[in-house]
TORDREN-261818 format. One line per field, with one value per residue: residue number from 1; residue in one letter; x, y, z of N, C-alpha, C, CB in turn. Coordinates in Angstrom, 2 decimals, always signed. Each point is the difference from the previous one (the first is absolute). Glycine has a CB too. Layout:
BEGIN
seq: [NUM; ...]
type: [a; ...]
n.u: [X; ...]
n.v: [Y; ...]
n.w: [Z; ...]
ca.u: [X; ...]
ca.v: [Y; ...]
ca.w: [Z; ...]
c.u: [X; ...]
c.v: [Y; ...]
c.w: [Z; ...]
cb.u: [X; ...]
cb.v: [Y; ...]
cb.w: [Z; ...]
This chain:
BEGIN
seq: [1; 2; 3; 4; 5; 6; 7; 8; 9; 10; 11; 12; 13; 14; 15; 16; 17; 18; 19; 20; 21; 22; 23; 24; 25; 26; 27; 28; 29; 30; 31; 32; 33; 34; 35; 36; 37; 38; 39; 40; 41; 42; 43; 44; 45; 46; 47; 48; 49; 50; 51; 52; 53; 54; 55; 56; 57; 58; 59; 60; 61; 62; 63; 64; 65; 66; 67; 68; 69; 70; 71; 72; 73; 74; 75; 76; 77; 78; 79; 80; 81; 82; 83; 84; 85; 86; 87; 88; 89; 90; 91; 92; 93; 94; 95; 96; 97; 98; 99; 100; 101; 102; 103; 104; 105; 106; 107; 108; 109; 110; 111; 112; 113; 114; 115; 116; 117; 118; 119; 120; 121; 122; 123; 124; 125; 126; 127; 128; 129; 130; 131; 132; 133; 134; 135; 136; 137; 138; 139; 140; 141]
type: [m; t; k; t; f; i; e; k; i; n; e; l; i; d; e; a; i; l; e; a; s; a; e; e; l; e; q; e; i; g; l; p; g; f; p; s; e; q; e; i; e; n; f; q; n; i; i; a; t; a; i; r; e; s; r; r; a; r; l; l; a; s; k; q; a; f; d; a; r; r; s; e; i; r; d; q; s; a; s; v; r; k; r; d; r; s; i; s; e; m; i; a; d; i; a; t; a; m; t; r; k; g; d; q; m; p; k; g; l; t; l; a; f; r; n; e; s; e; a; v; s; d; d; f; v; r; e; t; w; e; k; l; v; k; l; g; l; i; d; p; d]
n.u: [+23.08; +0.45; +4.71; -0.72; +0.13; +3.64; +2.55; -0.47; +1.22; +2.71; -0.23; -2.94; +1.27; +2.03; -0.87; -0.59; +4.54; +0.53; -0.48; +1.89; +2.85; +1.17; -2.88; -1.77; +0.67; +1.07; -1.88; +1.48; +3.04; -2.12; -4.15; -2.85; +3.13; +3.52; +1.28; +0.56; +2.53; -1.19; -0.55; +4.09; +3.60; -0.09; +0.31; +2.56; +0.29; -1.54; +2.02; +2.07; -0.74; -0.33; +4.50; +2.45; +0.51; -0.06; +3.72; +0.36; -0.64; +1.58; +2.55; -0.43; +0.66; +3.35; +1.73; -0.89; +2.92; +2.51; +0.89; -0.72; +1.45; +1.72; +0.64; -0.24; +2.90; +0.85; +0.85; +1.71; +3.30; +1.80; -1.34; +2.55; +1.53; -0.84; +0.59; +1.75; +0.76; +3.46; -1.28; -0.29; -2.50; -0.67; -0.03; -2.89; -1.54; +0.95; +0.49; -3.02; +0.26; +1.09; -1.80; -1.64; -0.13; -0.76; -0.20; +2.80; -1.96; -1.95; -1.26; +2.87; +3.72; +2.38; +3.11; +2.58; +2.92; +1.07; +1.42; +0.93; +2.84; -0.88; -0.26; -3.35; +0.72; -0.90; -0.98; -1.46; -1.68; -1.67; -1.86; -0.05; -1.91; -2.94; -2.70; -0.66; -2.24; -1.52; +0.60; -1.22; +3.06; +1.55; -2.17; +2.23; -0.42]
n.v: [+96.82; +0.22; -1.09; +3.58; +0.20; -0.21; +2.40; +1.56; -0.21; -0.87; +3.07; +1.45; -1.89; +0.08; +3.97; +0.82; -0.68; +2.25; +1.92; +0.00; +2.72; -1.93; +0.18; -1.49; -2.37; +0.51; -1.48; -3.24; -1.31; -1.40; +0.17; -3.49; -0.58; +0.45; -2.60; +0.15; +1.92; -2.06; +1.43; +1.88; -0.82; -2.10; +1.09; +0.40; -2.87; -1.25; +3.73; +0.16; -3.75; +0.26; +2.45; -1.95; -2.65; +0.79; +0.63; -2.30; -1.27; +1.75; -1.43; -4.58; -0.06; +2.76; -1.00; -2.53; +3.51; +0.95; -3.16; -1.29; +2.02; -0.75; -3.01; +1.31; +2.45; -2.32; -1.44; +2.04; +0.84; -3.45; -0.59; +2.22; -2.84; -1.75; +1.37; -2.40; +2.46; -1.40; +3.76; -0.73; +0.09; +2.46; +1.61; -2.40; -1.10; +2.89; +0.55; -1.92; +3.07; +3.11; -0.88; +0.44; +1.13; +1.87; -4.09; -0.93; +2.45; -0.10; +3.15; +2.55; -0.83; +2.75; -4.67; +4.23; -1.72; +2.23; -2.18; -1.20; +1.82; -0.87; -2.26; +0.29; -2.16; -3.31; +1.84; +0.77; -1.67; -0.60; +2.76; -0.86; -3.37; +0.76; +1.79; -1.10; -2.36; +2.32; +0.61; -3.10; +0.95; -4.29; -2.85; +0.11; -0.09]
n.w: [+152.25; -3.24; +1.14; +0.12; +3.75; +0.68; -0.44; +1.42; +3.41; -0.80; -2.96; +2.01; +1.55; -0.96; -1.74; +3.01; -0.41; -2.45; +1.52; +2.26; +0.09; +1.43; +1.17; -1.05; -0.58; +3.65; +1.01; -2.00; +2.66; +0.71; -1.73; +0.06; -1.82; +0.57; -0.93; +2.37; +0.61; +0.68; -1.53; +0.88; +2.60; -1.08; -1.03; +0.41; +1.65; -2.89; -2.08; +0.81; -0.94; -2.95; +0.36; +1.89; -0.76; -1.37; +1.57; +1.43; -1.37; -2.35; +1.55; -0.71; -3.58; -0.17; +3.16; -2.73; -2.92; +0.10; +0.76; -2.84; -0.64; +1.20; -0.66; -3.50; +0.81; +1.56; -2.24; -1.57; +0.47; +0.36; -2.80; +0.52; +1.63; -1.80; -1.88; +0.48; -1.66; -1.55; +1.83; -3.23; +0.49; +0.67; -0.84; -1.65; +0.75; +1.19; -2.80; +1.39; +2.78; -2.44; -1.95; +1.26; -3.49; +1.71; -0.38; +1.94; +4.14; +1.88; -3.29; +0.74; -1.43; +0.01; +1.19; +0.52; +0.56; +0.48; -2.04; +2.60; -1.49; +0.95; -2.33; +0.24; +0.74; -1.68; +0.09; -3.36; -0.98; +3.66; +0.45; -2.94; +1.24; +2.86; -2.19; -2.28; +1.87; +1.08; -3.80; -0.39; -1.59; +1.74; -1.19; +1.73; -2.47]
ca.u: [+1.49; +0.21; +1.03; +0.42; -0.38; +0.04; +1.23; -0.17; -0.13; +1.41; +1.57; +0.43; +0.52; +0.96; +0.34; -0.41; +1.00; +1.08; -0.07; -0.42; +1.33; +0.79; -0.68; -0.75; -0.01; +0.40; -1.70; -1.40; +0.69; -0.36; -0.59; -0.65; -0.07; +1.77; +0.67; +0.42; +1.63; +0.97; -0.19; +0.44; +0.88; +0.23; +0.43; +1.36; +1.29; +0.32; +0.39; +1.91; +0.84; -0.18; +0.97; +0.60; +0.47; +0.05; +1.00; +0.74; +0.12; +0.80; +1.36; +0.40; -0.08; +0.33; +1.49; +0.03; +0.14; +1.19; +1.09; +0.03; +0.54; +1.04; +0.77; +0.26; +1.51; +0.64; +0.16; +0.55; +0.88; +1.10; +0.23; +0.98; +1.88; +0.47; +0.77; +0.84; -0.23; +1.67; -0.15; +0.22; -1.45; -0.18; +0.14; -1.03; -1.54; -0.48; -0.04; -1.48; -1.56; +0.76; -0.51; -1.61; -0.96; -1.29; -1.28; +0.75; -0.07; -2.18; -0.81; +0.27; +1.09; +1.30; +0.78; +0.70; +1.31; +0.68; +1.49; +0.72; +1.90; +0.87; -0.35; -0.49; +0.30; -0.57; -1.17; -0.27; -1.07; -0.59; -1.45; -0.50; -0.38; -0.37; -1.00; -0.10; -0.89; -1.75; -0.87; -0.17; -0.07; +1.07; -0.48; +1.43; +0.27]
ca.v: [+0.43; -0.99; -0.06; +1.43; +0.58; -0.67; +0.35; +1.59; +0.44; -0.10; +1.32; +0.92; -0.14; +0.30; +0.90; +0.67; -0.04; +0.55; +1.49; +0.65; -0.24; -0.49; +0.18; -0.78; -1.17; +0.19; -0.23; -0.70; -2.00; -0.76; +0.81; -1.08; +0.29; +0.88; -0.57; +0.96; -0.57; -1.88; -1.19; +0.30; -0.57; -1.45; +0.39; +0.71; -0.85; -1.52; +0.35; +0.34; -1.28; -0.90; +0.67; +0.04; -1.27; +0.14; +0.33; -1.32; -0.72; +0.88; +0.60; -1.10; -0.30; +0.00; -0.47; -2.06; -0.10; +0.70; -0.79; -0.76; +1.05; +0.46; -1.54; -0.84; +0.65; -0.79; -1.80; +0.59; +0.32; -0.90; -0.94; +0.87; +0.12; -1.53; -0.27; +0.22; +1.33; +0.10; +1.33; -0.15; -0.26; +0.97; +1.71; +0.14; +0.35; +1.26; +0.50; -0.49; +0.27; +1.56; +0.07; -0.56; +1.16; +0.60; -0.60; -1.38; -0.06; -0.25; +1.18; +1.43; -0.39; +1.18; -0.92; +0.57; +0.27; +1.67; -0.50; +0.03; -1.08; -1.21; -1.80; -0.48; -0.59; -1.68; -0.17; +0.81; -0.58; -1.10; +1.21; +0.95; -0.66; -0.82; +0.90; +0.04; -1.18; -0.04; +0.99; -0.31; -0.12; -0.62; -1.19; -1.31; -1.91]
ca.w: [-0.42; -0.93; -0.08; -1.17; +0.95; +0.72; -1.28; +0.03; +1.49; +1.03; -0.05; +0.81; +1.28; +0.27; -0.46; +1.82; +0.89; -1.07; +0.75; +1.23; +0.39; +1.32; +1.03; +0.01; -0.33; +1.44; +1.16; -0.09; +0.73; +0.40; -0.33; -1.11; -1.00; +0.69; +0.98; +1.22; -0.33; +0.06; -2.02; -1.02; +0.76; -1.28; -1.28; -0.41; +0.13; -0.81; -0.57; +0.34; +0.29; -2.00; -0.63; +0.27; -0.98; -1.71; -0.52; +0.43; -0.61; -1.45; +0.02; +0.95; -0.93; -1.07; +0.29; +0.26; -0.94; -0.15; +0.19; -1.01; -0.99; +0.25; +0.34; -1.51; -0.62; +0.93; -0.92; -0.88; +0.37; +0.14; -1.41; -1.57; +0.73; -0.80; -1.76; -0.20; -1.25; +0.19; -0.20; -1.47; -0.03; +0.37; -0.83; -0.58; +0.08; +0.26; -1.80; -1.64; +0.44; -0.99; -1.15; -0.65; -0.15; +1.10; +0.32; +0.36; +0.74; +0.94; -0.12; +1.25; +0.15; -2.02; +1.03; -0.75; +1.16; -0.56; -0.46; +0.93; -0.25; +1.47; -0.04; +1.82; +1.04; +0.54; +0.83; -1.07; -1.35; +0.44; +0.59; -1.28; -0.96; +1.48; -0.35; -1.43; +0.19; +1.04; -1.15; -0.85; -1.69; -0.18; +0.98; +0.82; -0.61]
c.u: [+1.05; +2.13; -0.07; +0.31; +1.59; +1.59; -0.15; -0.04; +0.89; +0.83; -0.57; +0.49; +1.00; +0.16; +0.07; +1.57; +0.88; +0.40; +0.70; +1.75; +0.45; -0.74; -1.31; -0.97; +1.07; -1.12; -0.08; +0.79; -0.36; -2.48; -0.94; +0.32; +1.42; +0.27; +0.69; +1.25; +0.53; +0.20; +1.52; +1.48; +0.17; +0.64; +1.40; +0.61; +0.12; +0.11; +1.53; +0.24; -0.04; +0.87; +1.76; +1.32; +0.54; +1.42; +0.70; +0.62; +0.71; +1.71; +0.51; +0.44; +1.30; +1.01; +0.27; +0.67; +1.30; +1.39; +0.04; +0.51; +0.77; +1.53; -0.17; +1.20; +0.87; +0.84; +0.75; +1.98; +1.26; +0.12; +1.21; +1.59; +0.77; +0.29; +1.24; +1.09; +1.82; -0.73; +0.19; -1.27; -1.14; -0.60; -0.87; -1.14; -0.67; +0.13; -0.87; -0.60; -0.07; -0.29; -0.78; -0.58; -0.88; -0.68; +0.80; +0.17; -1.48; -0.08; +0.62; +1.53; +1.52; +1.71; +1.44; +1.14; +0.65; +0.88; +0.86; +1.83; +0.13; -0.83; -0.81; -0.45; -1.28; -1.07; -1.41; -1.02; -0.89; -0.80; -0.64; -1.25; -1.32; -1.44; -0.51; -1.11; -0.90; -0.27; -0.66; +0.68; +1.56; -1.20; +1.21; +0.60; +0.48]
c.v: [-0.74; +0.37; +1.99; +1.00; +0.05; +0.66; +0.89; +0.66; -0.16; +0.72; +0.74; +0.12; +0.53; +1.61; +1.21; -0.45; +0.74; +1.83; +0.81; +0.31; -0.84; +0.40; -0.71; -1.12; -0.41; -0.79; -1.00; -1.99; -0.24; -0.17; -1.70; +0.46; +0.81; -0.84; +0.40; +0.39; -0.77; +0.10; +0.97; +0.82; -0.93; +0.08; +0.32; -0.81; -1.31; +1.08; +0.09; -1.39; -0.97; +1.80; -0.05; -1.21; -0.49; +0.42; -0.67; -0.73; +0.02; +0.01; -1.53; -0.60; +1.42; -0.37; -1.61; +0.62; +0.23; -0.93; -0.95; +0.50; +0.03; -0.99; -0.28; +0.76; -0.75; -1.35; +0.43; +0.75; -1.75; -1.02; +0.71; -0.18; -0.93; -0.11; -0.37; +0.43; +0.05; +1.85; +0.03; +0.20; +1.02; +1.54; -0.76; -0.51; +0.82; +0.62; -1.05; +0.93; +1.94; +0.03; +0.19; +1.23; +0.17; -1.31; -0.93; +0.89; +0.63; +2.06; +1.48; +0.01; +1.22; -0.38; +1.08; -0.41; +1.28; -1.06; +0.36; -0.50; -0.94; -1.14; -0.21; -1.13; -0.98; +0.19; +0.67; -0.65; -0.97; +0.90; +0.14; -1.44; -0.63; +1.14; +0.10; -1.25; +0.68; +0.66; -0.70; +0.04; -0.92; -1.29; -0.46; -0.80; +0.35]
c.w: [-1.32; +0.10; -0.46; +1.22; +1.16; +0.02; +0.38; +1.77; +0.66; -1.20; +0.12; +1.47; +0.48; -1.42; +1.35; +0.59; -1.21; +0.37; +1.45; +0.39; +1.17; +0.85; +0.28; -0.35; +1.66; +1.51; -0.93; +0.60; +1.06; +0.24; -0.45; -1.01; -0.47; +0.56; +0.97; +0.68; +0.10; -0.61; -0.90; +0.87; -0.61; -1.03; -0.57; +0.39; -0.73; -1.10; -0.04; +0.44; -1.22; -0.82; +0.29; -0.01; -1.03; -0.11; +0.55; -0.09; -1.81; +0.13; +0.63; -1.07; -0.90; +1.03; -0.58; -2.01; -0.99; +0.27; -0.58; -0.69; -0.30; +0.11; -1.34; -0.73; +0.57; -0.81; -1.53; -0.11; +0.73; -1.10; -0.78; +0.16; -0.30; -1.26; +0.41; -1.31; +0.03; -0.16; -1.18; -0.23; +0.30; -0.08; -1.40; -0.83; +0.93; -0.93; -0.26; +0.89; -0.24; -1.20; -0.12; -1.05; +1.07; +0.35; +0.61; +1.91; +0.99; +0.06; +1.54; +0.96; -1.25; +1.29; -0.95; +1.26; -0.46; -0.25; +0.60; -0.40; +0.36; -0.48; +1.11; +0.22; -0.42; -0.15; -1.47; -1.26; +0.89; +0.72; -1.11; -0.07; +1.20; -0.27; -0.83; +0.05; +0.72; -1.36; -0.65; -1.57; -0.05; +0.50; -0.07; -0.39; -1.01]
cb.u: [-0.25; -3.30; +0.58; -1.93; -3.03; -2.15; +0.19; -1.66; -1.74; -0.12; +1.67; -1.22; -0.82; +0.80; -0.95; -3.35; -0.44; -1.27; -2.04; -2.86; +0.03; +2.13; +1.18; +0.89; -0.44; +1.14; -1.64; -1.67; +2.09; +3.68; +1.65; -1.79; -2.62; -0.04; -0.14; -1.79; +0.30; -0.42; -4.22; -2.67; -0.38; -1.77; -2.03; -0.13; +0.09; -1.47; -2.15; +0.35; -0.53; -3.99; -2.25; -1.89; -1.02; -2.56; -0.41; -0.80; -1.80; -2.26; -0.24; -1.46; -2.96; -1.14; +0.00; -3.33; -2.11; -1.50; +0.19; -1.36; -0.70; -1.94; -0.55; -2.73; -0.42; -2.04; -2.90; -3.08; -1.95; -0.21; -2.75; -1.80; -0.48; -1.25; -1.04; -1.10; -2.98; +2.29; +0.55; +1.88; +0.97; +1.21; +3.18; +1.41; +0.01; +0.30; +2.50; -0.57; -0.24; +1.95; +0.79; -0.83; +0.06; -0.64; -1.93; +1.87; +2.55; +0.03; -2.58; -3.00; -1.90; -2.32; -1.63; -1.58; +0.69; -0.37; -0.41; -2.68; +1.25; +0.44; +2.21; -0.72; +1.40; +1.23; +1.68; +2.42; +1.82; +1.58; +1.00; +2.75; +2.63; +2.86; +0.63; +2.70; +1.46; -0.21; +1.36; -1.45; -1.55; +2.76; -2.45; -0.79; -1.84]
cb.v: [+0.48; +0.04; -3.39; -0.22; -0.89; -2.07; -1.00; -0.29; -0.33; -2.65; -0.30; +0.48; -1.49; -3.12; -1.07; -0.73; -2.35; -2.01; -0.75; -1.46; +1.96; +0.06; +1.85; +1.44; +0.16; +2.62; +2.39; +2.21; -0.20; +0.35; +3.05; -0.73; -0.23; +2.25; -0.95; -0.76; +1.07; -1.58; -0.27; +0.00; +0.72; -0.60; +0.64; +2.11; +0.97; -2.69; +0.54; +2.79; +0.17; -2.19; +1.28; +1.68; +0.06; +0.84; +1.76; +0.18; -0.31; +1.99; +3.20; -0.19; -1.63; +1.40; +1.67; -2.28; +0.22; +2.13; +0.64; -0.91; +0.91; +1.62; -1.02; -0.70; +2.33; +0.88; -1.43; +0.16; +2.97; +0.34; -0.73; +2.32; +0.85; -0.92; +1.87; -1.05; +2.01; -2.88; +0.84; -1.51; -1.98; -1.67; +1.59; +0.99; -1.88; +0.00; +1.01; -3.05; -2.60; +0.13; -0.75; -1.44; -0.28; +2.53; +0.49; -1.35; -0.42; -3.35; -2.29; -0.18; -3.04; +4.24; -3.50; +1.96; -2.60; +2.76; -0.09; -0.37; +1.25; +1.53; -0.94; +1.90; +1.87; -0.85; +0.55; +1.01; -0.08; -2.05; +1.62; +1.86; -0.42; -0.92; +0.73; +1.02; -1.99; +0.53; +1.53; +0.26; +2.90; +1.82; -0.65; -0.12; -1.60]
cb.w: [+2.70; -1.95; -0.52; -2.54; -0.71; -0.25; -1.99; -2.68; +0.04; +1.78; -1.33; -1.57; -0.25; +1.45; -2.54; +0.63; +1.92; -2.19; -1.18; +0.84; -1.01; -0.54; -0.27; +0.50; -3.47; -1.45; +1.12; -2.93; -0.71; +0.89; -0.53; +0.89; +0.44; +0.54; -1.32; +0.24; +0.21; +0.70; -0.71; -1.88; +1.78; +0.31; +0.39; +0.05; +2.12; +0.93; +0.03; +1.10; +2.55; -0.14; -0.10; +0.63; +0.77; -0.70; -0.61; +0.22; +2.15; -0.16; +0.44; +2.04; +0.71; -2.13; +2.37; +2.43; +0.90; +0.70; +1.58; +0.26; +0.35; +0.99; +2.54; -0.44; -0.24; +1.89; +1.01; +0.12; +0.21; +2.36; -0.36; -0.22; +1.94; +1.26; -1.65; +1.84; +0.66; -1.48; +1.85; -0.38; +0.56; +0.14; +0.88; +0.55; -0.79; +1.86; -0.90; -1.31; +2.37; +1.01; -0.45; +2.60; -2.24; -1.14; -1.73; -3.27; -1.02; +3.07; -1.34; +0.51; +0.90; -1.67; +0.76; -1.82; +0.49; +1.34; -1.73; +1.40; +0.25; +2.75; -0.93; +0.51; +1.85; +1.64; +3.34; +0.75; -2.45; -0.04; +1.71; -1.73; -2.03; +2.19; +0.87; -1.00; -0.03; +3.37; -0.38; +1.81; -1.04; +0.38; -0.30; +1.28; +0.62]
């Protein structure tokens, strides 16, 4: 027997298995060369356990990344609030950010404003300035 002959026989066996109906395959479970029902169940349990562990690890990694990012944002917000910027400097920064041309803005970001006839509060200016800092449109330093 040559290697080619054995490979051909294996291909024919593979084809026969693939073409067999589910009932035919179920009848052969446990026969020589086929796994038993217990082996199939064990294998399914191993796969299910591996999937659960993988999902658990991915969820944990995602939670850790989320918590790290949230902490980073909190730290940035706290450091922005500690800056000694006057309201007039913040307004100047906001005006500069709003007059940037499209090629200087991050891709996909459009900045718009409404013309408020009433005076705006210092808190509103500070919040707007902090949001633009977070977006990277204003350098806080």
